C-alpha positions, 0 to 999 in steps of 0.5 A, a space after each residue: 605468616 605467623 612464622 614471619 611475624 615471630 621472626 620479625 618480632 624477635 629481630 626487632 627485640 634483639 636490635 632494641 636490646 642492643 641499642 638500650 644496653 650500656 655503651 661499650 667503653 671505647 678502647 683507649 687509643 694506642 699512643 706510640 712512645 716518643 723516643 727522642 732521635 739522636 742528634 745527627 752528627 751534621 746537625 751537631 753544633 761544633 766548638 772548634 776550640 780544644 778543651 784546654 783553651 775553653 778551660 783557660 777562658 773560664 779562668 781569664 774570660 777577658 783574655 784574647 782567645 786567639 792569643 791563648 790558643 797560640 800560647 797553648 800551641 807553643 807550649 804543646 810544641 815545646 813539650 812535644 820537642 822535649 824543650 819543656 815538661 808536661 807540667 810546665 806552667 804558662 805565662 802569657 804576655 799580650 803586648 798588643 795591649 797597652 802597658 796601662 792594662 794588666 796584660 800578663 796571665 800566669 796559669 797552672 794548667 795541671 791544677 787548672 788555676 790562674 795564679 796571677 794577672 799582672 802589669 808588665 813593662 816593655 822595652 823603651 825601644 818598642 814604644 810608649 804605652 803600646 809596644 809597636 817595635 820588636 827586636 832580637 838584637 843587642 842594644 835595641 832596647 826592644 822587647 822580643 816575641 815568642 816562647 821562652 823557657 825559664 831557667 835559674 834565678 840570680 841577684 843582679 842590678 835589678 835585684 832578684 831576677 829570672 833568666 830565660 832562654 828564647 825558643 823562637 829562632 831569630 826572634 828571641 833566641 838572643 835573650 840570654 846574651 842580651 840579658 832579657 830577664 824577668 825582674 821587679 822594677 819601680 817603674 812597673 808600678 801601676 801608680 805611674 799610669 795615673 801621672 804619665 798614662 803608662 808604665 815605665 819601660 825597661 831595656 827589653 825585659 818583662 819587668 814587674 812591679 816590685 811587690 809581686 816580682 819575687 812571688 811570680 819569679 819563684 812560681 815560674 823559675 826552672 823550666 816553665 814557659 813565658 809566651 810573649 805575643 804581639 800583632 807583629 806580621 813578621 813574627 806571626 808569619 815566620 815564628 817557629 815556636 807555635 808551628 809544629 803541626 803545620 798550621 799557621 799563626 792565622 789559622 790558630 788565631 782564627 780557631 781560638 777566636 771562633 764563636 762559642 756555642 754554649 747551650 748546645 752539644 759541643 765537640 772539641 776539634 784541634 790539637 791539645 797538649 
């Protein structure tokens, strides 16, 4: 009995000592390091436009991205075919816009600069403020569409002028015999817009205001490129200057006009020159 009492007393004291001692600090919970998961290629936001087009849109944010995409593709084809040099400057004329707007952009793609944005006249046979009719024929006084390679300068009846050779068979390859050249003209002065609602018109030439003509011509002469665009069904269907990789004009325009996805990881698809 005595032994049982001693055992009970010692057991009770050990239990009381355990309860009365300091609380054991709980071990801190082990938190697994959170490593951000790599984005799934399928979840990645895709910008289908080539890098070069995105860069031009920074320089000319109000230009039609589809038109710029088509112009870049035409330039790429010309370089690939040996019709232009890799450092060729690119002038883009968007004749789907009225003559009362600045619809000519000139880019230096090597240096990533917009050199000029200007007014440009269209042919008297093509329409009033909007150019609606286009021709490759002598005597039509209509503007021709497609890609041109610039050539030599000369002094003619319109002063300092720039000859151009059309690279779009059936649409502008009569440019030289038709004397379709870039030149300055009094009727390309935007002051006329206030009095008659449009620029004056040429006989088919892309005429510039006289104040800038010489500078622009000197920057474009000798194997640079001029791309003339309009919403013309026949040219968009059958034009060859932009059709060297199998895509149609409609596909290139749609790619250029695809919505951007700023703020997300962007992957570039499509051809670049």
